[in-house]
C-alpha positions in Angstrom: 125.4 -55.3 18.9 126.1 -55.9 22.6 124.6 -59.0 23.1 125.7 -60.4 20.0 129.1 -59.8 21.1 128.8 -61.0 24.5 127.7 -63.8 22.7 130.5 -64.3 20.3 132.8 -63.9 23.7 130.9 -67.0 25.3 131.7 -68.8 22.6 134.8 -68.1 21.8 135.9 -68.3 26.1 136.6 -72.0 26.2 139.9 -71.4 23.5 140.5 -68.2 25.3 140.6 -69.4 28.8 142.9 -70.0 30.8 143.1 -70.8 35.1 142.6 -67.9 37.3 145.5 -66.6 39.3 145.5 -67.4 43.1 144.5 -63.8 43.2 141.6 -63.7 41.3 140.6 -67.1 42.8 140.4 -65.4 46.6 138.9 -62.5 44.6 135.8 -64.5 42.6 135.8 -66.7 46.1 135.0 -63.6 48.5 132.3 -62.6 45.7 130.7 -65.9 46.4 131.0 -65.6 50.0 129.9 -62.3 50.0 126.6 -63.0 47.5 126.4 -65.9 50.1 126.3 -63.8 53.0 123.9 -61.4 51.7 121.1 -64.2 50.6 121.4 -65.2 54.1 121.0 -61.7 55.4 117.8 -61.6 53.0 119.6 -58.5 51.9 118.2 -57.2 48.5 119.9 -54.5 48.6 123.9 -55.7 49.7 123.2 -58.2 47.3 122.4 -56.2 44.3 125.5 -54.0 45.0 127.3 -57.7 44.0 125.8 -57.5 40.2 127.5 -55.3 37.8 124.8 -52.2 36.6 123.9 -53.9 33.3 123.8 -57.9 35.1 121.6 -60.5 34.1 120.2 -63.1 36.3 118.4 -65.9 34.8 117.2 -68.8 37.8 115.8 -72.0 37.1 114.9 -71.6 33.5 113.0 -68.5 34.4 113.0 -65.4 32.5 116.2 -63.4 32.6 116.2 -60.5 34.9 118.2 -57.5 33.6 119.6 -54.9 35.3 120.7 -54.5 39.2 117.4 -52.7 39.4 115.4 -55.4 38.5 117.9 -58.1 39.9 117.6 -56.5 44.0 113.6 -55.9 43.1 113.6 -59.8 41.9 115.4 -60.5 45.2 113.0 -58.3 47.5 110.3 -60.3 46.5 111.8 -63.6 47.0 113.0 -62.7 50.4 110.1 -61.1 51.3 108.3 -64.8 50.7 111.0 -67.1 52.5 109.4 -68.6 55.6 112.0 -69.8 58.3 115.9 -70.0 58.2 118.1 -70.5 55.1 121.2 -70.5 54.1 123.0 -70.6 50.6 126.1 -72.1 50.0 128.4 -71.5 47.2 131.1 -73.3 46.2 133.2 -72.8 43.5 134.7 -75.9 41.6 136.4 -73.9 38.6 137.5 -70.1 37.9 139.2 -69.0 34.2 140.0 -65.9 33.0 139.3 -65.1 29.6 140.8 -61.8 29.8 142.4 -60.1 33.2 139.0 -58.8 33.6 137.0 -61.4 32.8 136.1 -64.8 34.4 134.0 -67.5 33.8 133.3 -69.6 36.9 131.2 -73.0 37.5 129.8 -73.6 40.9 127.6 -76.1 42.8 124.8 -73.9 45.3 122.7 -75.4 48.0 119.6 -73.8 49.7 119.6 -75.3 53.3 116.7 -75.1 55.6 117.4 -75.1 59.6 115.2 -78.0 61.4 114.4 -77.7 64.8 117.0 -79.9 66.2 119.6 -77.3 64.7 120.8 -79.7 61.6 120.5 -78.1 58.1 118.3 -79.8 55.3 119.3 -79.4 52.1 115.8 -77.9 49.9 117.4 -77.3 46.7 120.5 -77.6 44.7 121.7 -75.7 41.5 124.7 -75.7 39.2 125.6 -72.2 38.5 127.6 -70.5 35.7 128.8 -67.1 35.9 130.6 -64.3 34.1 132.2 -62.1 36.6 133.5 -58.8 35.9 136.5 -56.9 37.6 135.4 -53.4 38.8 138.9 -51.8 40.4 140.1 -54.3 42.9 137.4 -56.3 43.1 134.6 -59.1 41.1 131.2 -58.2 39.7 128.6 -60.3 38.9 127.8 -59.9 35.2 125.8 -62.7 34.4 124.4 -65.8 36.4 123.0 -68.7 35.4 121.4 -71.1 38.0 120.1 -74.5 36.6 118.2 -76.8 38.9 120.0 -80.1 39.7 118.6 -83.0 41.1 118.9 -83.5 45.1 120.7 -86.4 46.0 118.5 -88.0 48.4 
């Protein structure tokens, strides 16, 4: 029943959505910055704390990863395999509130690798569609869908 309710909420969201308040905009931006910082530090445990316990994550068309524990395990594996210095840069394009405790965001994400000369080279880019849920005074990631985008170079 829960997936059906969530799906109906997603279908109705565009009609119900309104722009996020400046305060909510700042909170959602802080969530994106915290996720970037955890990713850059290869800290899967910290990354997992940014997700709700029942969150889902789907990266580049892969299988959905369900639940905070499974998401942390996935990041543990990804970070352990990563060689070299990389950074994750999120630029939120839009945030809309469906209700006071549920937000949709659209963002561009770049994964860049540090080069020998100190510059950063774009390795991958994504378009992220995210559902965030307010928990207390902060926002948590409820559902993240990352779609691989063509690199401009």
